[in-house]
FIKOLZA-1660 file (N, C-alpha, C; in steps of 0.1 Angstrom, whole numbers, plus 5000, padded with zeros to 4 digits):
% residues 263
   i   px   py   pz ch aa at
   1 4732 5111 4849  A  M  N
   1 4739 5101 4858  A  M CA
   1 4747 5091 4850  A  M  C
   2 4759 5089 4855  A  V  N
   2 4768 5079 4848  A  V CA
   2 4765 5065 4853  A  V  C
   3 4764 5056 4844  A  V  N
   3 4762 5042 4848  A  V CA
   3 4774 5034 4843  A  V  C
   4 4779 5026 4852  A  F  N
   4 4791 5018 4849  A  F CA
   4 4787 5004 4846  A  F  C
   5 4795 4997 4838  A  Q  N
   5 4793 4983 4836  A  Q CA
   5 4806 4976 4833  A  Q  C
   6 4808 4965 4840  A  R  N
   6 4821 4957 4838  A  R CA
   6 4816 4943 4834  A  R  C
   7 4824 4937 4825  A  F  N
   7 4822 4923 4822  A  F CA
   7 4833 4915 4829  A  F  C
   8 4830 4906 4838  A  R  N
   8 4840 4898 4845  A  R CA
   8 4843 4885 4837  A  R  C
   9 4856 4881 4838  A  T  N
   9 4860 4868 4834  A  T CA
   9 4866 4861 4845  A  T  C
  10 4872 4849 4843  A  D  N
  10 4879 4842 4853  A  D CA
  10 4891 4849 4859  A  D  C
  11 4896 4858 4851  A  N  N
  11 4908 4866 4855  A  N CA
  11 4903 4881 4856  A  N  C
  12 4899 4885 4868  A  P  N
  12 4893 4899 4869  A  P CA
  12 4903 4910 4865  A  P  C
  13 4917 4907 4867  A  T  N
  13 4926 4918 4864  A  T CA
  13 4927 4921 4849  A  T  C
  14 4921 4913 4841  A  E  N
  14 4921 4916 4827  A  E CA
  14 4907 4919 4821  A  E  C
  15 4898 4921 4830  A  S  N
  15 4884 4924 4826  A  S CA
  15 4883 4938 4821  A  S  C
  16 4877 4940 4809  A  P  N
  16 4875 4954 4804  A  P CA
  16 4863 4960 4811  A  P  C
  17 4862 4973 4810  A  G  N
  17 4850 4980 4816  A  G CA
  17 4846 4991 4807  A  G  C
  18 4833 4995 4808  A  F  N
  18 4829 5007 4800  A  F CA
  18 4817 5014 4807  A  F  C
  19 4815 5027 4803  A  E  N
  19 4804 5034 4808  A  E CA
  19 4794 5037 4797  A  E  C
  20 4781 5037 4801  A  T  N
  20 4771 5039 4790  A  T CA
  20 4770 5054 4787  A  T  C
  21 4775 5063 4795  A  D  N
  21 4775 5077 4792  A  D CA
  21 4789 5082 4793  A  D  C
  22 4792 5093 4787  A  T  N
  22 4805 5099 4787  A  T CA
  22 4808 5105 4801  A  T  C
  23 4818 5100 4808  A  P  N
  23 4821 5105 4822  A  P CA
  23 4826 5119 4822  A  P  C
  24 4825 5125 4834  A  V  N
  24 4831 5138 4836  A  V CA
  24 4846 5137 4835  A  V  C
  25 4853 5145 4827  A  S  N
  25 4867 5143 4826  A  S CA
  25 4874 5148 4838  A  S  C
  26 4886 5143 4841  A  R  N
  26 4894 5148 4852  A  R CA
  26 4909 5148 4849  A  R  C
  27 4916 5155 4855  A  Q  N
  27 4931 5156 4853  A  Q CA
  27 4938 5149 4863  A  Q  C
  28 4947 5140 4858  A  A  N
  28 4956 5133 4868  A  A CA
  28 4965 5142 4875  A  A  C
  29 4967 5139 4888  A  S  N
  29 4976 5148 4896  A  S CA
  29 4990 5148 4891  A  S  C
  30 4997 5159 4892  A  N  N
  30 5011 5160 4887  A  N CA
  30 5020 5159 4899  A  N  C
  31 5018 5149 4908  A  D  N
  31 5026 5148 4920  A  D CA
  31 5040 5143 4917  A  D  C
  32 5050 5149 4924  A  S  N
  32 5063 5145 4922  A  S CA
  32 5070 5140 4935  A  S  C
  33 5062 5139 4945  A  S  N
  33 5067 5136 4958  A  S CA
  33 5070 5121 4960  A  S  C
  34 5063 5113 4952  A  G  N
  34 5065 5098 4953  A  G CA
  34 5078 5095 4946  A  G  C
  35 5084 5084 4950  A  V  N
  35 5096 5079 4945  A  V CA
  35 5093 5068 4934  A  V  C
  36 5099 5070 4922  A  G  N
  36 5096 5060 4912  A  G CA
  36 5095 5066 4898  A  G  C
  37 5091 5058 4888  A  T  N
  37 5089 5063 4875  A  T CA
  37 5076 5059 4870  A  T  C
  38 5069 5067 4861  A  S  N
  38 5056 5064 4856  A  S CA
  38 5058 5058 4842  A  S  C
  39 5050 5047 4840  A  N  N
  39 5050 5040 4827  A  N CA
  39 5039 5046 4818  A  N  C
  40 5038 5041 4806  A  S  N
  40 5029 5046 4797  A  S CA
  40 5014 5043 4801  A  S  C
  41 5012 5034 4810  A  E  N
  41 4999 5031 4815  A  E CA
  41 4994 5039 4827  A  E  C
  42 5002 5049 4831  A  G  N
  42 4999 5058 4842  A  G CA
  42 5001 5052 4855  A  G  C
  43 5008 5041 4856  A  V  N
  43 5011 5035 4869  A  V CA
  43 5025 5036 4873  A  V  C
  44 5028 5041 4885  A  T  N
  44 5042 5043 4889  A  T CA
  44 5047 5031 4896  A  T  C
  45 5059 5027 4892  A  T  N
  45 5065 5015 4898  A  T CA
  45 5080 5018 4902  A  T  C
  46 5085 5010 4911  A  V  N
  46 5099 5012 4915  A  V CA
  46 5106 4998 4916  A  V  C
  47 5119 4999 4915  A  S  N
  47 5127 4986 4915  A  S CA
  47 5139 4988 4925  A  S  C
  48 5137 4986 4938  A  P  N
  48 5149 4987 4947  A  P CA
  48 5157 4975 4948  A  P  C
  49 5169 4976 4954  A  G  N
  49 5177 4964 4957  A  G CA
  49 5176 4960 4971  A  G  C
  50 5175 4947 4974  A  F  N
  50 5174 4943 4987  A  F CA
  50 5177 4928 4988  A  F  C
  51 5178 4922 5000  A  V  N
  51 5182 4908 5002  A  V CA
  51 5169 4901 5007  A  V  C
  52 5166 4890 5001  A  I  N
  52 5155 4882 5006  A  I CA
  52 5159 4867 5005  A  I  C
  53 5156 4860 5015  A  G  N
  53 5160 4846 5016  A  G CA
  53 5149 4836 5012  A  G  C
  54 5151 4824 5017  A  T  N
  54 5141 4813 5014  A  T CA
  54 5128 4816 5021  A  T  C
  55 5117 4815 5013  A  R  N
  55 5104 4818 5018  A  R CA
  55 5097 4805 5025  A  R  C
  56 5091 4807 5036  A  T  N
  56 5082 4797 5041  A  T CA
  56 5069 4803 5045  A  T  C
  57 5058 4797 5041  A  I  N
  57 5045 4803 5043  A  I CA
  57 5039 4800 5057  A  I  C
  58 5034 4811 5063  A  S  N
  58 5028 4811 5076  A  S CA
  58 5015 4818 5075  A  S  C
  59 5005 4815 5084  A  P  N
  59 4992 4822 5083  A  P CA
  59 4993 4837 5084  A  P  C
  60 4988 4844 5074  A  G  N
  60 4988 4859 5074  A  G CA
  60 5000 4865 5069  A  G  C
  61 5011 4858 5067  A  F  N
  61 5023 4864 5062  A  F CA
  61 5033 4854 5057  A  F  C
  62 5043 4858 5050  A  E  N
  62 5054 4849 5046  A  E CA
  62 5066 4852 5054  A  E  C
  63 5073 4842 5061  A  T  N
  63 5085 4845 5068  A  T CA
  63 5097 4841 5058  A  T  C
  64 5108 4848 5060  A  V  N
  64 5119 4847 5052  A  V CA
  64 5132 4845 5060  A  V  C
  65 5139 4835 5057  A  S  N
  65 5152 4833 5064  A  S CA
  65 5162 4841 5056  A  S  C
  66 5170 4850 5063  A  P  N
  66 5180 4858 5057  A  P CA
  66 5189 4850 5048  A  P  C
  67 5192 4855 5036  A  A  N
  67 5201 4848 5027  A  A CA
  67 5215 4847 5032  A  A  C
  68 5222 4836 5029  A  T  N
  68 5236 4835 5034  A  T CA
  68 5244 4830 5022  A  T  C
  69 5257 4830 5024  A  G  N
  69 5266 4824 5014  A  G CA
  69 5275 4834 5007  A  G  C
  70 5271 4847 5007  A  T  N
  70 5279 4857 5000  A  T CA
  70 5280 4869 5010  A  T  C
  71 5291 4876 5008  A  A  N
  71 5293 4888 5017  A  A CA
  71 5282 4898 5015  A  A  C
  72 5278 4900 5002  A  S  N
  72 5268 4910 5000  A  S CA
  72 5254 4907 5006  A  S  C
  73 5252 4893 5007  A  A  N
  73 5239 4889 5012  A  A CA
  73 5236 4893 5027  A  A  C
  74 5247 4895 5035  A  V  N
  74 5246 4898 5049  A  V CA
  74 5251 4912 5051  A  V  C
  75 5253 4920 5041  A  S  N
  75 5258 4933 5043  A  S CA
  75 5248 4942 5050  A  S  C
  76 5252 4951 5059  A  S  N
  76 5243 4960 5065  A  S CA
  76 5239 4972 5056  A  S  C
  77 5244 4972 5044  A  D  N
  77 5241 4982 5034  A  D CA
  77 5228 4980 5027  A  D  C
  78 5222 4968 5028  A  V  N
  78 5210 4965 5022  A  V CA
  78 5199 4960 5032  A  V  C
  79 5187 4963 5030  A  P  N
  79 5176 4958 5039  A  P CA
  79 5175 4942 5038  A  P  C
  80 5172 4936 5049  A  I  N
  80 5170 4922 5050  A  I CA
  80 5155 4919 5053  A  I  C
  81 5147 4915 5043  A  V  N
  81 5133 4912 5045  A  V CA
  81 5131 4899 5052  A  V  C
  82 5123 4899 5063  A  I  N
  82 5120 4887 5071  A  I CA
  82 5106 4882 5069  A  I  C
  83 5096 4891 5066  A  A  N
  83 5082 4886 5065  A  A CA
  83 5075 4896 5056  A  A  C
  84 5064 4890 5050  A  T  N
  84 5055 4898 5041  A  T CA
  84 5041 4898 5048  A  T  C
  85 5036 4910 5050  A  L  N
  85 5022 4911 5056  A  L CA
  85 5012 4912 5045  A  L  C
  86 5001 4905 5047  A  K  N
  86 4990 4905 5037  A  K CA
  86 4977 4905 5043  A  K  C
  87 4966 4910 5036  A  V  N
  87 4952 4908 5040  A  V CA
  87 4945 4901 5029  A  V  C
  88 4933 4896 5033  A  T  N
  88 4925 4888 5024  A  T CA
  88 4914 4895 5016  A  T  C
  89 4912 4908 5019  A  N  N
  89 4900 4915 5013  A  N CA
  89 4904 4925 5003  A  N  C
  90 4916 4924 4997  A  G  N
  90 4920 4933 4986  A  G CA
  90 4911 4932 4974  A  G  C
  91 4912 4943 4966  A  G  N
  91 4904 4944 4954  A  G CA
  91 4909 4935 4943  A  G  C
  92 4900 4933 4933  A  W  N
  92 4903 4923 4922  A  W CA
  92 4912 4927 4911  A  W  C
  93 4912 4940 4909  A  W  N
  93 4918 4945 4896  A  W CA
  93 4932 4951 4897  A  W  C
  94 4939 4951 4886  A  G  N
  94 4952 4957 4886  A  G CA
  94 4964 4948 4886  A  G  C
  95 4976 4953 4886  A  A  N
  95 4988 4946 4885  A  A CA
  95 4997 4951 4897  A  A  C
  96 5005 4941 4902  A  W  N
  96 5014 4945 4913  A  W CA
  96 5026 4953 4908  A  W  C
  97 5029 4964 4916  A  G  N
  97 5041 4972 4913  A  G CA
  97 5053 4965 4919  A  G  C
  98 5064 4972 4919  A  S  N
  98 5076 4967 4924  A  S CA
  98 5077 4969 4939  A  S  C
  99 5085 4961 4946  A  I  N
  99 5087 4963 4961  A  I CA
  99 5096 4976 4962  A  I  C
 100 5093 4984 4972  A  Q  N
 100 5102 4995 4976  A  Q CA
 100 5104 4995 4991  A  Q  C
 101 5117 4996 4995  A  L  N
 101 5120 4995 5009  A  L CA
 101 5127 5007 5014  A  L  C
 102 5125 5010 5027  A  C  N
 102 5133 5020 5034  A  C CA
 102 5148 5017 5033  A  C  C
 103 5156 5027 5034  A  P  N
 103 5171 5024 5035  A  P CA
 103 5174 5014 5046  A  P  C
 104 5184 5006 5044  A  A  N
 104 5188 4996 5054  A  A CA
 104 5190 5002 5068  A  A  C
 105 5184 4995 5078  A  G  N
 105 5186 5000 5092  A  G CA
 105 5175 5010 5096  A  G  C
 106 5166 5014 5087  A  S  N
 106 5155 5023 5090  A  S CA
 106 5142 5016 5088  A  S  C
 107 5131 5021 5094  A  Y  N
 107 5118 5015 5094  A  Y CA
 107 5107 5025 5093  A  Y  C
 108 5095 5020 5089  A  A  N
 108 5084 5030 5087  A  A CA
 108 5078 5034 5101  A  A  C
 109 5077 5047 5103  A  V  N
 109 5072 5052 5115  A  V CA
 109 5058 5059 5113  A  V  C
 110 5054 5060 5100  A  G  N
 110 5041 5067 5097  A  G CA
 110 5038 5065 5083  A  G  C
 111 5027 5072 5078  A  Y  N
 111 5023 5070 5064  A  Y CA
 111 5015 5082 5060  A  Y  C
 112 5012 5082 5047  A  D  N
 112 5003 5092 5040  A  D CA
 112 4996 5085 5030  A  D  C
 113 4984 5090 5026  A  M  N
 113 4976 5084 5015  A  M CA
 113 4973 5095 5005  A  M  C
 114 4972 5091 4992  A  R  N
 114 4967 5100 4982  A  R CA
 114 4953 5095 4978  A  R  C
 115 4943 5103 4980  A  I  N
 115 4929 5100 4979  A  I CA
 115 4922 5109 4970  A  I  C
 116 4914 5104 4960  A  E  N
 116 4905 5112 4952  A  E CA
 116 4893 5115 4959  A  E  C
 117 4889 5128 4961  A  P  N
 117 4876 5131 4968  A  P CA
 117 4864 5126 4961  A  P  C
 118 4853 5125 4968  A  K  N
 118 4840 5120 4962  A  K CA
 118 4837 5129 4950  A  K  C
 119 4832 5122 4940  A  R  N
 119 4829 5128 4927  A  R CA
 119 4815 5124 4923  A  R  C
 120 4809 5131 4913  A  D  N
 120 4796 5127 4908  A  D CA
 120 4797 5115 4899  A  D  C
 121 4809 5111 4894  A  S  N
 121 4811 5100 4885  A  S CA
 121 4825 5094 4887  A  S  C
 122 4826 5081 4886  A  D  N
 122 4838 5073 4885  A  D CA
 122 4849 5078 4895  A  D  C
 123 4846 5076 4908  A  C  N
 123 4856 5079 4918  A  C CA
 123 4865 5067 4921  A  C  C
 124 4878 5070 4924  A  T  N
 124 4887 5059 4926  A  T CA
 124 4891 5058 4941  A  T  C
 125 4888 5068 4949  A  A  N
 125 4892 5068 4963  A  A CA
 125 4907 5067 4965  A  A  C
 126 4912 5056 4971  A  L  N
 126 4926 5055 4975  A  L CA
 126 4934 5052 4962  A  L  C
 127 4944 5061 4960  A  N  N
 127 4953 5059 4948  A  N CA
 127 4967 5056 4951  A  N  C
 128 4972 5059 4963  A  A  N
 128 4986 5056 4967  A  A CA
 128 4988 5056 4982  A  A  C
 129 4998 5049 4986  A  I  N
 129 5002 5049 5000  A  I CA
 129 5017 5052 5001  A  I  C
 130 5021 5060 5010  A  K  N
 130 5035 5064 5012  A  K CA
 130 5039 5060 5026  A  K  C
 131 5051 5054 5028  A  L  N
 131 5056 5051 5041  A  L CA
 131 5067 5061 5044  A  L  C
 132 5067 5066 5057  A  L  N
 132 5077 5075 5062  A  L CA
 132 5087 5068 5070  A  L  C
 133 5099 5068 5066  A  C  N
 133 5110 5060 5072  A  C CA
 133 5119 5068 5081  A  C  C
 134 5124 5062 5092  A  E  N
 134 5133 5068 5101  A  E CA
 134 5143 5058 5106  A  E  C
 135 5155 5062 5110  A  F  N
 135 5164 5054 5117  A  F CA
 135 5161 5053 5132  A  F  C
 136 5166 5043 5139  A  P  N
 136 5163 5042 5153  A  P CA
 136 5166 5055 5162  A  P  C
 137 5176 5063 5157  A  D  N
 137 5180 5075 5164  A  D CA
 137 5170 5086 5161  A  D  C
 138 5160 5084 5153  A  G  N
 138 5150 5094 5149  A  G CA
 138 5154 5102 5136  A  G  C
 139 5165 5099 5130  A  K  N
 139 5169 5106 5118  A  K CA
 139 5160 5102 5106  A  K  C
 140 5155 5112 5099  A  D  N
 140 5147 5109 5087  A  D CA
 140 5155 5102 5077  A  D  C
 141 5149 5091 5071  A  S  N
 141 5156 5084 5060  A  S CA
 141 5148 5084 5047  A  S  C
 142 5138 5092 5046  A  G  N
 142 5130 5093 5034  A  G CA
 142 5117 5087 5034  A  G  C
 143 5111 5087 5022  A  E  N
 143 5097 5082 5019  A  E CA
 143 5098 5071 5009  A  E  C
 144 5089 5061 5009  A  V  N
 144 5088 5051 4999  A  V CA
 144 5074 5048 4995  A  V  C
 145 5072 5046 4982  A  T  N
 145 5059 5043 4976  A  T CA
 145 5062 5032 4966  A  T  C
 146 5051 5025 4962  A  S  N
 146 5051 5015 4952  A  S CA
 146 5043 5021 4940  A  S  C
 147 5036 5012 4933  A  A  N
 147 5027 5016 4922  A  A CA
 147 5016 5026 4927  A  A  C
 148 5013 5036 4919  A  Q  N
 148 5004 5046 4923  A  Q CA
 148 4994 5048 4912  A  Q  C
 149 4981 5051 4916  A  G  N
 149 4971 5057 4906  A  G CA
 149 4974 5071 4905  A  G  C
 150 4969 5077 4894  A  P  N
 150 4972 5091 4891  A  P CA
 150 4963 5102 4896  A  P  C
 151 4953 5098 4904  A  W  N
 151 4943 5108 4908  A  W CA
 151 4944 5111 4923  A  W  C
 152 4939 5123 4927  A  G  N
 152 4938 5126 4941  A  G CA
 152 4949 5134 4947  A  G  C
 153 4949 5137 4959  A  T  N
 153 4959 5145 4966  A  T CA
 153 4963 5138 4979  A  T  C
 154 4975 5141 4984  A  W  N
 154 4980 5135 4996  A  W CA
 154 4972 5142 5008  A  W  C
 155 4967 5134 5017  A  V  N
 155 4958 5139 5027  A  V CA
 155 4965 5143 5040  A  V  C
 156 4978 5140 5041  A  G  N
 156 4986 5144 5053  A  G CA
 156 4992 5133 5061  A  G  C
 157 5004 5135 5066  A  R  N
 157 5011 5124 5073  A  R CA
 157 5006 5122 5087  A  R  C
 158 5007 5110 5092  A  V  N
 158 5005 5106 5106  A  V CA
 158 5016 5097 5110  A  V  C
 159 5021 5098 5122  A  K  N
 159 5032 5090 5127  A  K CA
 159 5030 5084 5140  A  K  C
 160 5036 5073 5143  A  C  N
 160 5036 5066 5156  A  C CA
 160 5041 5075 5166  A  C  C
 161 5037 5074 5179  A  T  N
 161 5041 5082 5190  A  T CA
 161 5052 5074 5197  A  T  C
 162 5064 5080 5198  A  S  N
 162 5075 5073 5205  A  S CA
 162 5077 5081 5218  A  S  C
 163 5082 5074 5229  A  D  N
 163 5085 5080 5242  A  D CA
 163 5097 5074 5248  A  D  C
 164 5100 5077 5260  A  V  N
 164 5112 5072 5267  A  V CA
 164 5113 5057 5267  A  V  C
 165 5102 5050 5266  A  R  N
 165 5102 5035 5266  A  R CA
 165 5107 5029 5253  A  R  C
 166 5108 5037 5243  A  G  N
 166 5113 5032 5230  A  G CA
 166 5106 5038 5218  A  G  C
 167 5112 5036 5207  A  R  N
 167 5106 5041 5194  A  R CA
 167 5096 5031 5189  A  R  C
 168 5085 5037 5183  A  Q  N
 168 5074 5029 5178  A  Q CA
 168 5075 5029 5163  A  Q  C
 169 5071 5017 5157  A  Y  N
 169 5071 5016 5143  A  Y CA
 169 5059 5009 5138  A  Y  C
 170 5055 5010 5125  A  L  N
 170 5044 5003 5120  A  L CA
 170 5047 4988 5120  A  L  C
 171 5037 4980 5124  A  T  N
 171 5040 4965 5125  A  T CA
 171 5029 4957 5120  A  T  C
 172 5017 4962 5117  A  S  N
 172 5006 4955 5111  A  S CA
 172 4997 4965 5104  A  S  C
 173 4987 4960 5096  A  F  N
 173 4978 4969 5090  A  F CA
 173 4964 4963 5087  A  F  C
 174 4955 4971 5084  A  A  N
 174 4941 4967 5079  A  A CA
 174 4937 4976 5067  A  A  C
 175 4929 4971 5058  A  L  N
 175 4925 4977 5046  A  L CA
 175 4910 4978 5045  A  L  C
 176 4905 4990 5042  A  Q  N
 176 4891 4992 5039  A  Q CA
 176 4889 4992 5024  A  Q  C
 177 4880 4982 5020  A  V  N
 177 4878 4979 5006  A  V CA
 177 4863 4979 5003  A  V  C
 178 4859 4985 4992  A  E  N
 178 4846 4983 4987  A  E CA
 178 4845 4971 4978  A  E  C
 179 4836 4962 4981  A  K  N
 179 4834 4950 4973  A  K CA
 179 4829 4953 4960  A  K  C
 180 4830 4944 4950  A  Y  N
 180 4825 4945 4937  A  Y CA
 180 4810 4949 4937  A  Y  C
 181 4807 4960 4930  A  Q  N
 181 4793 4966 4930  A  Q CA
 181 4784 4961 4920  A  Q  C
 182 4788 4952 4911  A  G  N
 182 4779 4947 4900  A  G CA
 182 4781 4954 4887  A  G  C
 183 4774 4950 4877  A  Q  N
 183 4777 4955 4864  A  Q CA
 183 4772 4969 4861  A  Q  C
 184 4763 4974 4869  A  N  N
 184 4757 4987 4866  A  N CA
 184 4761 4998 4876  A  N  C
 185 4772 4995 4884  A  T  N
 185 4776 5005 4894  A  T CA
 185 4792 5006 4893  A  T  C
 186 4797 5018 4895  A  G  N
 186 4811 5020 4896  A  G CA
 186 4818 5014 4908  A  G  C
 187 4830 5010 4907  A  D  N
 187 4838 5004 4918  A  D CA
 187 4849 5014 4922  A  D  C
 188 4852 5013 4935  A  T  N
 188 4863 5021 4940  A  T CA
 188 4875 5013 4946  A  T  C
 189 4872 5000 4949  A  A  N
 189 4882 4991 4955  A  A CA
 189 4887 4996 4968  A  A  C
 190 4900 4997 4970  A  A  N
 190 4906 5001 4983  A  A CA
 190 4902 5016 4986  A  A  C
 191 4899 5019 4998  A  N  N
 191 4895 5033 5002  A  N CA
 191 4904 5039 5013  A  N  C
 192 4909 5030 5022  A  Y  N
 192 4917 5036 5033  A  Y CA
 192 4926 5025 5039  A  Y  C
 193 4936 5029 5046  A  V  N
 193 4945 5019 5053  A  V CA
 193 4948 5025 5067  A  V  C
 194 4949 5016 5076  A  K  N
 194 4953 5019 5090  A  K CA
 194 4964 5009 5095  A  K  C
 195 4971 5013 5105  A  F  N
 195 4982 5005 5110  A  F CA
 195 4982 5003 5125  A  F  C
 196 4990 4994 5130  A  S  N
 196 4993 4994 5144  A  S CA
 196 5007 4997 5146  A  S  C
 197 5011 5004 5157  A  C  N
 197 5024 5008 5161  A  C CA
 197 5029 5000 5173  A  C  C
 198 5042 4997 5173  A  R  N
 198 5047 4989 5183  A  R CA
 198 5063 4990 5183  A  R  C
 199 5069 4988 5195  A  D  N
 199 5084 4988 5195  A  D CA
 199 5088 4975 5188  A  D  C
 200 5100 4975 5182  A  R  N
 200 5105 4964 5174  A  R CA
 200 5106 4951 5183  A  R  C
 201 5110 4953 5196  A  R  N
 201 5112 4942 5205  A  R CA
 201 5099 4935 5209  A  R  C
 202 5088 4942 5207  A  G  N
 202 5075 4937 5211  A  G CA
 202 5072 4937 5225  A  G  C
 203 5078 4947 5233  A  H  N
 203 5076 4948 5247  A  H CA
 203 5064 4956 5250  A  H  C
 204 5060 4965 5241  A  Q  N
 204 5049 4974 5244  A  Q CA
 204 5036 4970 5237  A  Q  C
 205 5024 4973 5242  A  K  N
 205 5012 4970 5236  A  K CA
 205 5010 4978 5223  A  K  C
 206 5006 4972 5212  A  P  N
 206 5004 4979 5200  A  P CA
 206 4993 4990 5201  A  P  C
 207 4995 5001 5194  A  Q  N
 207 4986 5012 5194  A  Q CA
 207 4981 5014 5179  A  Q  C
 208 4969 5017 5178  A  E  N
 208 4963 5019 5164  A  E CA
 208 4967 5033 5159  A  E  C
 209 4971 5033 5146  A  L  N
 209 4974 5046 5140  A  L CA
 209 4966 5047 5127  A  L  C
 210 4957 5058 5126  A  V  N
 210 4949 5060 5115  A  V CA
 210 4947 5075 5113  A  V  C
 211 4948 5079 5100  A  K  N
 211 4946 5093 5096  A  K CA
 211 4931 5096 5098  A  K  C
 212 4929 5108 5105  A  S  N
 212 4915 5113 5106  A  S CA
 212 4909 5115 5093  A  S  C
 213 4896 5112 5091  A  P  N
 213 4886 5108 5101  A  P CA
 213 4885 5093 5105  A  P  C
 214 4895 5086 5100  A  G  N
 214 4896 5072 5105  A  G CA
 214 4890 5062 5095  A  G  C
 215 4885 5066 5084  A  H  N
 215 4879 5057 5074  A  H CA
 215 4876 5064 5061  A  H  C
 216 4875 5056 5050  A  G  N
 216 4871 5062 5037  A  G CA
 216 4856 5063 5036  A  G  C
 217 4852 5066 5024  A  I  N
 217 4837 5068 5021  A  I CA
 217 4830 5055 5019  A  I  C
 218 4837 5046 5011  A  W  N
 218 4830 5034 5007  A  W CA
 218 4837 5021 5012  A  W  C
 219 4830 5010 5014  A  G  N
 219 4836 4998 5018  A  G CA
 219 4837 4995 5033  A  G  C
 220 4842 4984 5036  A  T  N
 220 4843 4980 5050  A  T CA
 220 4857 4975 5053  A  T  C
 221 4861 4976 5066  A  W  N
 221 4874 4971 5070  A  W CA
 221 4875 4956 5070  A  W  C
 222 4886 4951 5066  A  G  N
 222 4889 4937 5067  A  G CA
 222 4896 4934 5079  A  G  C
 223 4899 4921 5081  A  A  N
 223 4907 4917 5093  A  A CA
 223 4921 4923 5093  A  A  C
 224 4927 4924 5105  A  W  N
 224 4941 4929 5106  A  W CA
 224 4950 4918 5100  A  W  C
 225 4961 4923 5094  A  S  N
 225 4971 4914 5090  A  S CA
 225 4978 4908 5102  A  S  C
 226 4987 4898 5100  A  A  N
 226 4996 4894 5110  A  A CA
 226 5005 4905 5114  A  A  C
 227 5012 4904 5125  A  S  N
 227 5022 4915 5129  A  S CA
 227 5036 4911 5126  A  S  C
 228 5045 4920 5124  A  C  N
 228 5059 4917 5121  A  C CA
 228 5064 4909 5133  A  C  C
 229 5073 4899 5130  A  P  N
 229 5079 4891 5140  A  P CA
 229 5087 4900 5150  A  P  C
 230 5090 4895 5161  A  Q  N
 230 5098 4902 5171  A  Q CA
 230 5112 4906 5165  A  Q  C
 231 5116 4918 5169  A  D  N
 231 5129 4924 5164  A  D CA
 231 5128 4929 5150  A  D  C
 232 5116 4930 5144  A  T  N
 232 5114 4936 5131  A  T CA
 232 5103 4946 5131  A  T  C
 233 5102 4954 5120  A  A  N
 233 5091 4963 5118  A  A CA
 233 5089 4965 5103  A  A  C
 234 5078 4971 5099  A  I  N
 234 5075 4973 5085  A  I CA
 234 5086 4982 5079  A  I  C
 235 5091 4978 5068  A  C  N
 235 5102 4986 5061  A  C CA
 235 5100 4987 5046  A  C  C
 236 5089 4982 5041  A  G  N
 236 5087 4983 5026  A  G CA
 236 5072 4980 5022  A  G  C
 237 5070 4983 5009  A  I  N
 237 5056 4983 5004  A  I CA
 237 5055 4978 4990  A  I  C
 238 5045 4971 4986  A  K  N
 238 5041 4968 4973  A  K CA
 238 5026 4969 4971  A  K  C
 239 5022 4976 4960  A  T  N
 239 5008 4979 4958  A  T CA
 239 5003 4973 4945  A  T  C
 240 4990 4970 4945  A  K  N
 240 4983 4965 4933  A  K CA
 240 4974 4976 4928  A  K  C
 241 4977 4981 4916  A  V  N
 241 4970 4992 4910  A  V CA
 241 4964 4989 4896  A  V  C
 242 4952 4993 4894  A  E  N
 242 4946 4991 4881  A  E CA
 242 4950 5004 4873  A  E  C
 243 4955 5001 4861  A  K  N
 243 4958 5013 4852  A  K CA
 243 4946 5020 4848  A  K  C
 244 4947 5033 4844  A  P  N
 244 4935 5040 4839  A  P CA
 244 4928 5033 4828  A  P  C
 245 4915 5033 4828  A  Q  N
 245 4907 5025 4819  A  Q CA
 245 4902 5033 4807  A  Q  C
 246 4906 5045 4806  A  G  N
 246 4902 5053 4794  A  G CA
 246 4888 5059 4796  A  G  C
 247 4884 5067 4786  A  T  N
 247 4871 5074 4786  A  T CA
 247 4859 5066 4790  A  T  C
 248 4858 5054 4785  A  F  N
 248 4846 5046 4787  A  F CA
 248 4849 5035 4797  A  F  C
 249 4859 5036 4806  A  G  N
 249 4862 5026 4815  A  G CA
 249 4859 5030 4830  A  G  C
 250 4858 5021 4839  A  D  N
 250 4855 5023 4853  A  D CA
 250 4868 5022 4860  A  D  C
 251 4874 5033 4865  A  D  N
 251 4887 5033 4872  A  D CA
 251 4885 5029 4887  A  D  C
 252 4895 5021 4892  A  T  N
 252 4895 5018 4906  A  T CA
 252 4909 5022 4913  A  T  C
 253 4919 5024 4905  A  A  N
 253 4933 5028 4910  A  A CA
 253 4938 5017 4920  A  A  C
 254 4941 5021 4933  A  L  N
 254 4947 5011 4942  A  L CA
 254 4937 5001 4947  A  L  C
 255 4941 4988 4945  A  N  N
 255 4932 4977 4949  A  N CA
 255 4937 4969 4961  A  N  C
 256 4950 4967 4963  A  D  N
 256 4955 4959 4974  A  D CA
 256 4969 4963 4977  A  D  C
 257 4974 4959 4988  A  V  N
 257 4988 4963 4993  A  V CA
 257 4994 4952 5001  A  V  C
 258 5007 4950 5000  A  Q  N
 258 5014 4942 5009  A  Q CA
 258 5026 4950 5015  A  Q  C
 259 5029 4947 5028  A  F  N
 259 5040 4953 5035  A  F CA
 259 5051 4943 5039  A  F  C
 260 5063 4948 5040  A  Y  N
 260 5074 4939 5043  A  Y CA
 260 5081 4943 5056  A  Y  C
 261 5085 4933 5064  A  C  N
 261 5091 4935 5077  A  C CA
 261 5106 4932 5076  A  C  C
 262 5114 4940 5081  A  C  N
 262 5129 4939 5080  A  C CA
 262 5135 4938 5094  A  C  C
 263 5147 4932 5095  A  L  N
 263 5155 4931 5107  A  L CA
 263 5160 4945 5110  A  L  C
% end
């Protein structure tokens, strides 16, 4: 049996970890479907271009007034971020990756997750989240991811259901997270994510969207985030990922996530 132990400090993101026994080795996935580049620490990050204005803090999210004063700031060629959606139950460890956004004028209509299956030792559960982007006419505009852990496989896409009343987009989310397990037990941090779908105008009742079976193995669901303001929808993502901790470390991979709402 593998026993894990972490020593916590006032800054959990910098806390070292070790195992008292040699863990079962595993091979990081060689996935190339995500967008971005991998650094020497095994964490994938991205650096998109976008417009963001003056921030004002509101409960559950940050609202952003669109930037003004230059032609490029109001160009339709770049996304305009209006709000940042957050939850309060994210994991402790890791560093935030870069923001990545759908192409201007397109929004997230679905998602996929990369999850490491249950193992006899040092499981990381959720490693990455991918947004599926589309334009209002239904044309595919690509996929976006932020920082990623290196383990697991993509479990399959799910998308909002659109009908004659209008197209549905992701507009809020909730995160399933395993709380800190103590010095003698391995941690997995984030395990699963789910969303609500709604038309951008806010005329239709939100519908929950979650990949079957609807939950991860460990942890509990936190409260829902705020919803994107009227006339906006989720258009981008930023994830907090702990880098691989080495042979004698306890890995958690993805710990927390924030999503961005665009006009």
